[in-house]
DRENZA-504339 format. One record per residue: residue in three letters; residue number from 1; x, y, z of N, C-alpha, C in turn. Coordinates in pm, 1 decimal. Atoms other than C-alpha are relative to their C-alpha. Last residue first. Layout:
<pts>
    aa     i        n_x        n_y        n_z       ca_x       ca_y       ca_z        c_x        c_y        c_z
   Ala   NUM          X          Y          Z          X          Y          Z          X          Y          Z
...
</pts>
This chain:
<pts>
    aa     i        n_x        n_y        n_z       ca_x       ca_y       ca_z        c_x        c_y        c_z
   Lys   231       39.2       38.1     -136.5    -8324.4    -2691.0    -1217.8      119.6        2.9       94.0
   Leu   230        5.4     -116.4      -88.6    -8205.7    -2495.6    -1521.2      -39.0      -34.9      142.4
   Trp   229     -135.9      -50.5      -21.0    -8094.5    -2806.7    -1710.2        3.2      114.3       99.6
   Glu   228      -70.8       96.0      -83.7    -8438.9    -2966.3    -1666.6      141.4       49.3       31.7
   Lys   227       57.6       -8.2     -134.1    -8614.9    -2656.1    -1800.0       72.7      -93.3       95.9
   Leu   226      -55.7     -120.1      -61.5    -8380.8    -2649.1    -2097.4      -49.1       17.5      143.5
   Gln   225     -138.5       31.4      -31.4    -8478.8    -3008.8    -2175.2       68.8      119.3       66.3
   Phe   224       -0.8       85.0     -118.6    -8847.8    -2919.9    -2150.7      142.8      -34.3       42.3
   Val   223       37.5      -84.6     -113.7    -8794.5    -2631.1    -2394.8        1.4      -80.4      129.0
   Ile   222     -112.8      -88.9      -30.1    -8605.3    -2855.2    -2639.3      -29.5       84.9      123.0
   Lys   221     -103.8       83.9      -59.5    -8875.7    -3123.3    -2625.7      121.0       85.0       40.3
   Lys   220       40.4       26.7     -137.5    -9143.1    -2859.9    -2687.9      106.1      -83.4       72.3
   Leu   219      -21.0     -122.4      -76.3    -8955.9    -2742.2    -2997.1      -37.5      -19.2      147.0
   Phe   218     -143.3      -18.5      -26.2    -8933.4    -3096.8    -3133.8       25.8      122.3       87.3
   Asn   217      -79.8      -25.1      119.0    -9304.9    -3166.3    -3100.8      144.1       29.7       40.7
   Glu   216     -141.5      -23.2      -29.8    -9555.2    -3307.9    -2854.7       74.3       24.5     -130.5
   Lys   215      -95.3      104.4       34.3    -9917.5    -3269.4    -2954.9      142.8       39.2       36.0
   Gly   214      -28.1       25.9      141.0   -10160.3    -3040.8    -2778.7      107.6     -106.6      -19.2
   Asn   213      117.5       33.1       79.1   -10150.7    -2911.4    -2425.6       39.9      -22.4     -145.7
   Asn   212       74.6      109.7      -61.8    -9886.8    -2898.2    -2153.7     -125.7      -39.4      -76.7
   Leu   211      -84.1      116.1      -25.9    -9624.6    -2692.8    -2334.3      -80.5     -121.6       45.7
   Trp   210      -39.3       59.3      128.2    -9879.6    -2451.5    -2480.3       80.9     -127.1       21.1
   Tyr   209      121.7       60.9       55.4   -10030.0    -2385.7    -2136.9       31.4      -70.2     -131.6
   Ile   208       22.7      124.0      -75.4    -9680.7    -2329.3    -1996.6     -123.7      -72.6      -52.1
   Val   207     -105.4       95.8       35.0    -9601.6    -2077.0    -2271.9      -24.8     -133.5       70.4
   Asn   206       25.5       51.6      134.8    -9935.7    -1898.4    -2233.1      103.4     -103.1      -43.3
   His   205      122.3       81.2        1.8    -9900.4    -1862.6    -1857.7      -21.0      -64.0     -136.8
   Val   204      -30.7      126.6      -66.8    -9540.6    -1742.1    -1882.9     -120.4      -92.9       -3.4
   Leu   203      -77.6       82.7       91.9    -9634.0    -1475.5    -2138.1       26.1     -136.8       60.2
   Leu   202       87.2       30.6      113.9    -9907.1    -1333.3    -1914.9       70.3      -91.4      -99.2
   Ser   201       18.1      144.9       19.4    -9679.4    -1364.1    -1610.5      -92.1      -35.6     -115.6
   Lys   200     -103.3       91.0      -49.3    -9706.8     -993.7    -1524.4      -43.7     -144.6      -19.8
   Thr   199      -49.0       79.0      113.9    -9954.1     -806.6    -1743.9      106.0     -101.1       42.9
   Thr   198     -143.9       -6.4       21.6   -10140.7     -686.1    -1436.1       37.7      -85.4     -119.7
   Tyr   197      -44.3       66.4      122.3   -10501.5     -606.5    -1355.3      150.6       18.5      -16.3
   Phe   196      -91.8      109.6      -30.2   -10547.5     -510.1     -990.3       42.6      -77.4     -124.2
   Glu   195      -27.8       80.8      118.5   -10711.0     -167.5    -1014.1      100.3     -109.1       34.4
   Lys   194     -132.8      -28.0       54.2   -10813.9      -49.6     -670.3       23.2      -93.1     -117.7
   Phe   193      -47.8       76.7      114.2   -11175.0      -30.4     -557.7      138.8       46.8      -37.1
   His   192     -141.9       24.3       26.3   -11340.6       76.2     -234.0       20.7      -74.2     -131.8
   Met   191      -35.0      -60.3      128.6   -11695.5      212.3     -243.5      143.3      -30.6      -41.1
   Gly   190       78.4       57.2      109.4   -11835.4      -12.2       30.6       31.6       55.1     -137.4
   Asn   189      140.5      -41.0        0.6   -11559.3       73.3      275.2      -68.2      -51.5     -125.9
   Arg   188       47.5      -72.5      118.5   -11241.7     -127.8      315.1     -145.1       44.6       17.2
   Gln   187       40.9     -136.2      -34.1   -11124.7     -215.4      667.8      -53.3       77.8     -120.6
   Asp   186       11.4      -76.7      123.3   -11102.6     -594.7      626.5      -58.3      138.3       31.5
   Asp   185      131.5       -6.5       61.6   -11005.0     -730.9      966.9        3.5       87.1     -124.9
   Gly   184       95.5      -91.7      -61.3   -10662.1     -837.3     1084.0     -133.5       -5.6      -70.4
   Thr   183      -60.0      -72.6     -112.2   -10346.8    -1033.9     1003.5      -96.7       96.5       68.6
   Lys   182       97.8     -103.9      -31.8   -10476.2    -1305.5      772.5       43.4       70.8      128.0
   Lys   181       43.1        0.1     -140.2   -10169.7    -1494.6      655.0      -96.5      115.2       22.5
   Tyr   180       37.0     -128.2      -58.9   -10122.8    -1569.4      285.1      -45.7      -19.1      143.9
   Leu   179       50.5       16.9     -136.2    -9943.5    -1851.6      105.8      -23.8      137.8       62.0
   Ala   178        6.8     -135.3      -55.0    -9896.0    -1852.2     -272.1      -70.6      -11.6      134.8
   Phe   177       84.1      -29.3     -115.7    -9777.6    -2188.1     -405.4        1.0      149.7       28.7
   Asn   176      138.2       25.4       40.2    -9640.5    -2288.1     -748.2      -99.0       17.8      114.0
   Arg   175       50.6     -103.4       89.6    -9301.7    -2125.8     -689.2     -147.9      -16.6      -32.6
   Leu   174       63.2       63.3      115.0    -9218.8    -2339.3     -386.4      -69.7      104.1      -86.5
   Pro   173     -103.4       39.2       96.9    -8965.4    -2214.4     -131.3      -57.5      -57.3     -129.2
   Thr   172      -23.1      143.9       -5.7    -9240.3    -2024.8       54.0      108.7      -35.3     -101.8
   Glu   171      -87.1       59.7      101.8    -9275.7    -1655.1      132.2       16.0     -150.5       24.6
   Val   170     -106.5       74.8      -67.9    -9572.4    -1555.0      344.7       83.5      -70.1     -106.8
   Lys   169      -50.8      114.8       76.5    -9790.9    -1289.6      184.1      118.7      -60.7       73.9
   Thr   168     -143.8       -7.7       23.6    -9958.1    -1069.7      444.8       43.8     -123.9      -75.5
   Tyr   167      -71.4      125.7       28.0   -10333.7    -1021.2      442.0      147.0       28.9      -27.1
   Asp   166       11.4       83.9     -119.6   -10534.0     -739.7      606.4       63.1     -137.6      -21.9
   Thr   165     -112.2      -34.2      -88.0   -10407.8     -505.7      332.9       -4.9      -77.3      131.7
   Arg   164       19.7       64.3     -128.7   -10647.0     -680.1       96.9      121.3       21.9       89.8
   Ser   163      122.0      -38.4      -71.7   -10682.4     -449.1     -202.0      -13.3      -58.4      140.3
   Thr   162       38.1     -140.4       14.4   -10358.7     -434.1     -400.7     -113.4       41.3       92.9
   Lys   161     -110.6      -92.8      -24.4   -10187.1     -755.4     -294.0      -45.6      144.5        0.5
   Ile   160      -34.1        6.5     -142.7   -10505.4     -961.0     -263.8      107.7      102.9       33.1
   Phe   159      109.4      -60.5      -75.8   -10620.6     -846.2     -608.0       31.0        2.4      149.9
   Ser   158      -14.2     -144.0       17.5   -10279.7     -925.8     -757.4     -109.3       74.6       75.2
   Met   157     -113.1      -42.6      -82.5   -10297.1    -1276.4     -611.9       19.4      150.9       -8.1
   Val   156       49.7        2.9     -138.5   -10641.9    -1318.4     -764.3      110.6       44.4       95.4
   Leu   155       87.5     -115.6      -16.6   -10496.9    -1204.9    -1098.1      -60.8        4.4      140.1
   Gln   154      -80.4     -121.6       -9.2   -10207.6    -1448.4    -1071.6      -87.1      123.3       22.1
   Thr   153      -51.3       -6.7     -137.0   -10447.4    -1735.1    -1000.5       81.2      126.9       20.8
   Ser   152      113.3      -19.9      -90.1   -10637.0    -1669.8    -1323.9       46.4       14.2      144.8
   Arg   151       39.1     -140.6        7.8   -10316.3    -1629.6    -1525.2     -113.5       30.7       97.9
   Met   150      117.5      -28.5       80.3   -10197.3    -1969.6    -1411.9      -37.8      147.7        6.9
   Trp   149      -42.0      -26.9      138.1    -9839.8    -2011.9    -1292.5     -118.0       43.5      -86.3
   Thr   148      -25.0     -143.2       16.7    -9964.9    -1973.9     -933.8       52.4       35.3     -139.1
   Asp   147       -7.9      -29.7      143.8   -10109.7    -2322.9     -949.7       16.9      149.0      -26.8
   His   146      -84.3       86.8       81.8   -10208.9    -2350.9     -582.7       -4.6       46.5     -145.4
   Leu   145       42.6       13.8      139.5   -10337.6    -2090.4     -339.6       98.5      -89.0      -74.9
   Leu   144     -103.2       44.5       93.6   -10290.6    -2127.6       37.2      -61.8      -17.5     -137.9
   Ile   143       58.3       45.6      125.8   -10500.1    -1932.3      287.9      114.0      -33.9      -95.0
   Tyr   142      -72.4       -0.8      127.2   -10371.8    -1902.1      644.1      -87.9      -49.1     -115.7
   Gly   141        9.4      122.0       78.1   -10511.6    -1812.2      986.2       63.6       18.0     -136.9
   Asn   140     -127.3       71.9       -7.0   -10385.2    -1527.4     1201.8       -7.2     -138.2      -65.4
   Asn   139     -114.8      -89.6        3.3   -10745.3    -1407.4     1235.5      126.0      -78.1       32.4
   Glu   138      -31.0      -68.0     -124.9   -10974.9    -1703.4     1180.8      111.2      102.0      -22.6
   Leu   137     -133.0       12.1      -57.5   -11081.7    -1784.6      826.5       12.4       77.1      131.5
   Leu   136       -6.2      119.1      -85.5   -11442.0    -1843.5      723.5      129.6      -10.6       79.4
   Leu   135      105.0      -11.7     -101.4   -11500.0    -1494.5      583.6        2.6     -116.2       99.5
   Asp   134      -31.3     -113.9      -87.2   -11165.8    -1504.1      400.5     -101.3       12.1      112.5
   Ala   133     -108.3       45.3      -87.5   -11240.8    -1850.3      263.5       38.3      109.8       98.1
   Tyr   132       59.3       73.7     -112.2   -11570.0    -1714.7      133.6      106.4      -52.6       96.1
   Tyr   131       96.4      -86.2      -68.3   -11405.9    -1447.9      -80.9      -58.6      -70.5      122.2
   Phe   130      -73.4      -88.1      -90.6   -11110.5    -1671.7     -168.4      -95.5       85.7       81.3
   Asp   129      -55.8       83.3     -108.2   -11339.7    -1940.8     -308.7       76.2       85.8      100.1
   Val   128      112.4       34.7      -87.9   -11530.6    -1675.3     -504.5       47.8      -86.2      116.0
   Leu   127       35.6     -120.0      -75.2   -11201.1    -1538.9     -641.5     -117.0      -27.2       94.9
   Ile   126     -101.5      -21.4     -104.0   -11079.0    -1884.6     -739.7      -38.2      118.7       86.7
   Gly   125        9.5      109.7      -96.6   -11403.3    -1958.7     -926.4       97.7       16.8      115.1
   Asp   124      113.9      -26.5      -86.6   -11407.6    -1615.5    -1090.6      -18.3     -109.7      104.1
   Phe   123      -20.7     -117.0      -85.6   -11054.7    -1662.2    -1221.6     -115.3       21.9       96.4
   Lys   122       37.4     -121.9       69.6   -11114.8    -2016.4    -1348.2       15.5      117.6       96.1
   His   121     -116.3      -82.9       31.7   -10915.6    -2278.0    -1160.2      -32.9      117.8      -92.0
   Asp   120       25.3      -66.6      127.9   -11208.7    -2444.7     -983.4      115.3       96.2      -28.7
   Gly   119      113.4       61.0       67.1   -11061.3    -2648.2     -699.2      -17.6       57.1     -139.2
   Asp   118      -56.8       71.6      114.7   -10722.2    -2583.8     -541.4     -111.7      -73.2      -75.0
   Ile   117       85.4      -23.5      116.6   -10782.8    -2340.2     -255.9       65.3      -62.1     -122.9
   Phe   116      -74.6       24.6      123.2   -10626.7    -2471.7       66.7      -95.7       11.4     -117.3
   Ile   115       86.6       33.9      113.0   -10778.8    -2323.1      382.1       84.5       -9.1     -126.3
   Phe   114      -73.4       21.6      125.4   -10596.5    -2317.0      715.3      -98.4      -42.6     -107.2
   Glu   113     -134.1      -57.0      -14.2   -10707.2    -2197.4     1059.5       78.3       -6.7     -129.9
   Phe   112     -113.7       83.3       37.3   -11077.8    -2252.6     1004.5      130.8       75.8       19.6
   Lys   111     -123.2      -77.4       10.3   -11406.6    -2122.5     1144.7      117.1      -94.9      -24.9
   Asn   110     -124.9       75.7       -0.9   -11758.9    -2259.6     1104.7      118.1       96.3      -12.0
   Lys   109     -103.8      -66.5      -80.1   -12039.5    -2015.2     1188.4      125.0      -86.8       17.6
   Lys   108      -13.6       80.8     -121.9   -12314.8    -2246.4     1055.8      108.2       53.1       92.9
   Glu   107      125.7      -14.6      -73.3   -12403.5    -1976.0      801.8        3.6      -77.0      132.0
   Leu   106       -2.0     -133.2      -60.4   -12038.9    -1970.0      695.6     -125.1       22.3       84.1
   Leu   105      -94.4        9.4     -111.1   -12042.4    -2345.5      637.0        7.9      133.4       73.9
   Lys   104       66.1       77.2     -104.9   -12357.6    -2299.3      427.7       90.6      -16.0      122.0
   Pro   103       96.7      -84.5      -70.6   -12194.3    -2018.9      226.8      -72.6      -73.1      113.7
   Leu   102      -66.0      -99.4      -85.6   -11895.6    -2248.6      157.0      -99.3       94.4       69.3
   Val   101      -32.7       49.1     -134.0   -12105.8    -2540.3       30.7       54.9      109.0       91.9
   Asn   100      119.8       42.7      -72.6   -12283.1    -2399.2     -274.1       30.0      -31.9      146.4
   His    99       85.2     -117.9      -12.7   -11994.1    -2194.2     -416.6     -134.6      -33.5       63.9
   Ser    98      -38.7      -80.5     -115.2   -11769.3    -2490.1     -334.3      -88.9      122.5       16.8
   Phe    97      -83.3     -113.4       36.7   -11955.8    -2713.2     -576.4       28.6       86.0      122.6
   Asp    96       74.4     -115.9       47.9   -12088.2    -3040.3     -438.1       98.7      110.5      -36.8
   Asp    95        4.3       26.1      143.5   -11985.3    -3385.6     -321.6      -84.2      109.2      -65.6
   Tyr    94      117.9      -57.1       64.3   -11901.5    -3258.4       25.7       10.3      -20.3     -149.8
   Phe    93       -5.7      -21.4      144.4   -11656.8    -3477.4      216.7     -133.1       51.6      -51.9
   Thr    92      139.4      -31.3       31.2   -11600.9    -3459.0      590.6       -1.8       43.1     -145.7
   Val    91       39.2      -90.6      108.1   -11269.5    -3634.6      646.7     -151.3       20.3       -2.3
   Tyr    90      -46.5     -136.1      -26.6   -11105.4    -3780.3      957.1      -46.4       99.9     -106.1
   Ser    89       78.6      -53.0     -111.4   -11294.4    -4111.7      961.2       36.8      144.2       32.3
   Asp    88      135.9      -33.1       42.2   -11159.5    -4188.0      612.3      -85.8       57.8      111.9
   Phe    87       29.8     -140.1      -30.1   -10796.1    -4161.5      724.2     -146.6       36.1      -25.2
   Gly    86       62.4       -1.9     -131.3   -10711.2    -4532.9      749.0      -39.3      139.5       44.1
   Leu    85      -94.8      -57.9      -95.8   -10468.6    -4496.9      459.4      -52.8       -4.7      142.4
   Asn    84     -116.3       89.4       -5.4   -10675.1    -4736.4      247.2      105.7       49.2       99.1
   Lys    83       40.5      122.5      -69.4   -10987.2    -4536.4      333.5      117.5      -95.8       14.3
   Leu    82       11.3      -32.7     -142.6   -10820.5    -4209.4      239.0      -40.0     -122.6       81.8
   Asn    81     -134.1      -18.5      -55.3   -10711.1    -4360.1      -91.8       -5.4       31.5      149.0
   Ala    80      -59.5      132.8      -19.0   -11062.5    -4489.0     -163.3      139.9       11.3       60.5
   Leu    79       64.6       60.5     -116.9   -11209.0    -4142.7     -105.8       58.7     -137.6       30.0
   Gly    78      -38.9      -78.7     -116.0   -10959.3    -3993.8     -348.0      -56.6      -58.2      127.5
   Met    77     -130.3       46.3      -49.5   -11008.1    -4280.6     -593.0       49.8       81.6      118.5
   Asn    76        0.9       -4.0     -146.7   -11379.1    -4206.6     -629.4      131.2      -46.4       62.1
   Asn    75       40.7      133.4      -46.1   -11354.1    -4310.7     -996.2        3.6      -11.7      151.8
   Tyr    74     -124.6       67.7      -37.1   -11168.4    -3985.0    -1064.8      -28.0     -138.2       57.2
   Asn    73      -84.8       -4.4      119.3   -11463.4    -3832.0    -1250.8      132.9      -69.9       22.5
   Ser    72       37.5      113.2       84.6   -11677.4    -3950.9     -957.4       81.4       -3.0     -129.2
   Gln    71      -69.7      119.1      -46.9   -11485.0    -3708.8     -735.1      -32.7     -121.7      -86.2
   Phe    70      -46.2       82.2      111.0   -11605.3    -3417.2     -947.9       73.5     -126.6       44.0
   Pro    69      113.1       66.0       66.0   -11822.0    -3215.6     -710.3       40.8     -101.6     -106.1
   Asp    68      -33.0       30.1      140.0   -11531.3    -3135.9     -473.8     -117.2      -72.4      -65.6
   Ile    67      112.2      -32.4       88.9   -11533.2    -2991.2     -121.6       42.3      -26.5     -143.8
   Val    66      -38.2       -0.2      141.4   -11310.0    -3133.8      152.1     -125.0       23.2      -84.1
   Ile    65      113.5      -17.0       89.8   -11338.9    -3067.0      525.8       48.7       13.8     -143.5
   His    64      -33.4      -85.6      114.1   -11059.9    -3210.2      742.6     -120.3        5.6      -92.2
   Asn    63       93.7        3.8      112.1   -11121.8    -3358.1     1085.7       36.8      103.6     -105.8
   Ser    62      129.4      -61.6      -27.9   -10810.4    -3375.9     1298.4      -90.1      -10.5     -122.2
   Ser    61       72.6      103.6      -75.7   -10482.7    -3568.9     1318.9     -139.0       50.8       39.0
   Thr    60       86.1      -58.6     -103.4   -10332.1    -3238.5     1198.7      -62.9     -102.8       93.4
   Ala    59      -66.6     -106.5      -75.8   -10031.8    -3339.3      989.7      -82.8       47.1      118.3
   Ala    58     -113.6       57.0      -72.9   -10168.4    -3674.0      871.2       67.0      103.5       88.9
   Ile    57       53.2       81.8     -110.1   -10499.1    -3509.0      780.4      113.3      -58.4       83.3
   Ile    56       60.4      -91.0      -97.3   -10325.3    -3241.1      573.9      -49.9      -77.6      120.7
   His    55     -110.1      -63.3      -72.8   -10102.8    -3498.0      403.5      -51.9       99.2      104.3
   Ser    54      -62.9      101.4      -85.4   -10403.4    -3710.6      308.6      113.6       59.7       81.8
   Ala    53       85.8       29.9     -115.2   -10596.2    -3408.7      180.8       65.4      -98.6       95.6
   Ser    52      -10.9     -108.8      -97.0   -10308.2    -3295.8      -42.0      -80.7      -31.7      125.2
   Lys    51     -140.3      -12.8      -37.8   -10280.0    -3633.1     -213.6       19.5      111.8      101.8
   Ala    50      -19.2      -20.3     -145.1   -10652.5    -3698.0     -201.9      146.4       11.0       41.0
   Phe    49      -47.2      126.4      -55.0   -10676.4    -3841.0     -558.6       36.9        8.9      148.3
   Ala    48      -63.1       93.8       95.0   -10894.3    -3556.5     -693.9       38.9     -130.7       68.8
   Phe    47      -27.2      125.6      -71.6   -10978.2    -3329.8     -396.0       77.2     -100.3      -85.1
   Gly    46      -74.8       88.6       88.6   -11054.6    -2967.2     -477.0       41.9     -123.2       78.3
   Thr    45       83.5       10.6      119.6   -11154.0    -2700.9     -225.4       82.0      -73.1     -105.3
   Glu    44      -63.7        7.0      131.5   -10984.3    -2769.8      107.7     -106.3       -1.4     -109.2
   Leu    43       99.1       15.7      107.4   -11064.2    -2698.4      471.3       74.1        4.1     -132.9
   Thr    42      -40.9      -15.9      139.6   -10863.0    -2718.4      792.7     -114.4      -26.4      -97.4
   Asn    41      126.5      -19.3       71.1   -10900.2    -2678.9     1168.6       26.7       35.7     -146.0
   Lys    40       92.5      112.7      -11.3   -10594.3    -2831.5     1339.9     -124.3       13.5      -88.7
   Ile    39      132.1      -30.2       54.7   -10286.8    -2612.5     1292.3      -87.6     -125.1        1.9
   Asn    38       96.7       61.7      -92.2    -9983.0    -2662.9     1514.7     -143.6       33.7      -40.0
   Ser    37       91.5     -106.3      -42.0    -9779.5    -2420.2     1300.1     -105.6      -49.8       98.1
   Glu    36      -76.7     -105.9      -67.3    -9486.0    -2661.7     1270.4      -89.6      110.5       55.0
   Val    35      -57.4       54.4     -123.9    -9716.8    -2953.3     1192.6       70.3      109.2       78.6
   Leu    34      109.4       20.7      -94.9    -9921.5    -2754.1      942.1       51.0      -54.7      132.9
   Phe    33       51.7     -129.9      -43.7    -9612.5    -2623.6      764.9     -109.3      -17.3      104.6
   Asn    32      -95.0      -59.7      -94.4    -9448.2    -2967.1      754.1      -50.9      133.6       54.0
   Tyr    31       -9.9       82.4     -121.2    -9751.7    -3133.6      596.0       89.0       67.9      104.3
   Ile    30      124.6      -18.3      -74.6    -9810.6    -2851.2      348.8        6.2      -75.9      132.5
   Phe    29       -1.6     -135.0      -54.6    -9444.7    -2858.7      242.8     -124.5       25.2       84.4
   Glu    28      -87.4        0.9     -117.3    -9454.2    -3237.4      207.9        8.8      137.9       63.7
   Ala    27       72.6       69.6     -106.4    -9753.0    -3213.1      -25.0       81.2       -0.6      129.1
   Glu    26      106.2      -90.8      -43.4    -9570.0    -2953.4     -233.6      -80.1      -61.3      114.0
   Asn    25      -62.5     -102.3      -85.6    -9257.2    -3169.3     -246.3     -100.9      103.3       48.1
   Thr    24      -38.4       57.8     -129.0    -9469.4    -3461.9     -367.9       64.3      104.0       91.2
   Lys    23     -126.8       71.6        1.6    -9633.1    -3258.1     -642.0       36.0      -47.9      140.1
   Ile    22     -113.7      -85.8      -30.3   -10000.6    -3165.4     -624.2      126.3      -85.0        0.4
   Pro    21      -29.0      -24.3     -142.5   -10236.9    -3406.3     -793.2      115.4       97.7       19.6
   Thr    20      113.6      -47.3      -79.9   -10359.6    -3358.0    -1151.9       34.7       23.9      146.2
   His    19        1.6     -145.6       -8.9   -10031.8    -3374.6    -1347.3     -112.0       52.8       89.6
   Lys    18      -95.6      -48.0      -98.8    -9954.4    -3743.1    -1285.1       -6.5      151.1       20.1
   Asp    17       55.5     -123.9      -54.1   -10265.3    -3862.1    -1466.2       88.8       54.5      111.5
   Asn    16       30.6      -92.5      108.7   -10154.8    -4141.3    -1701.1      -57.1      133.1       50.1
   Glu    15     -122.3      -38.7       70.4    -9978.5    -4337.3    -1427.8      -25.9      104.9     -106.7
   Pro    14      -19.8       59.1      133.2   -10294.6    -4341.4    -1220.5      125.2       53.3      -68.8
   Ile    13       20.7     -106.4       98.0   -10250.2    -4236.5     -855.9       28.9      -57.4     -138.4
   Ala    12       14.9       52.0      135.8   -10286.4    -4485.2     -571.2      -33.1      115.9      -93.4
   Leu    11       87.9      -72.6       90.9   -10151.8    -4347.1     -243.8       -1.5      -62.8     -139.3
   Ile    10      132.7       61.5        2.2    -9987.9    -4617.3      -31.8      -93.5       67.1      -99.6
   Lys     9      -14.7      140.1       39.5    -9617.6    -4541.0      -78.8     -135.9      -67.8      -17.1
   Asn     8      -22.1        6.0      144.4    -9691.8    -4168.2      -75.6       21.4     -141.8      -51.1
   Ile     7      122.7      -30.7       73.7    -9843.2    -4189.5      271.3       18.9      -23.7     -149.1
   Glu     6       90.5      114.1      -17.1    -9541.4    -4364.1      422.1     -129.4       21.3      -77.4
   Asn     5      -55.1      113.9       74.2    -9301.7    -4105.9      281.5      -90.5     -122.0        7.3
   Pro     4       17.4       -6.1      146.1    -9527.8    -3823.0      401.2       53.5     -119.8      -77.5
   Ile     3      -80.9     -109.9       52.1    -9541.0    -3934.1      769.1       -9.2       -3.8     -153.2
   Met     2     -109.4       26.7       92.8    -9820.4    -4152.3      903.4       78.3      127.1      -31.8
   Met     1       22.0      -39.9      139.7   -10034.8    -4087.4     1207.2      125.4      -24.6      -84.3
</pts>
């Protein structure tokens, strides 16, 4: 199997769409984590150009399940990238919404060691993906959330922190990832509820959204320059 540097030389990603795929250091983190953890059974919601999927397959040398109803919006470049890498035989691709596919995988009693949630970024979409991912995950398995700058993802993270004591957050060096390890069974009863709303990151979400949408202006240029200086 290839290593990340070799994969990234072959992956075709449009110049005008650099924000959709995960970053190169994020892909490398996933690759290294899976190799070091000796993980084989993997699933992913979201696909796009297959940057994460290709690194997952390279790390595991095993079948990887991918769910994404919008591959045609990317001119099927994700599937084409896997074929060009020679990874197409390692992927089971579902051209459908995760809320349709995940229950079917659960009904078939599928189990996974690692699930990457990076599909629908609305709060309810992420929460539904997490709900089924939890049911599909083996004990001591991992769930990885992407785009932690988003308010929707932050609220799901807050829910996990306040209500899911059977999950432990695993620290990573990347701010845009939230990695969780399943450490046991859910012991909540049917009446359980803990408030998980938080104002944390509300300002950050709105600032980042403003920076990445709309027309470029002088103030945005200054903010981006400050961001570069702080790296």
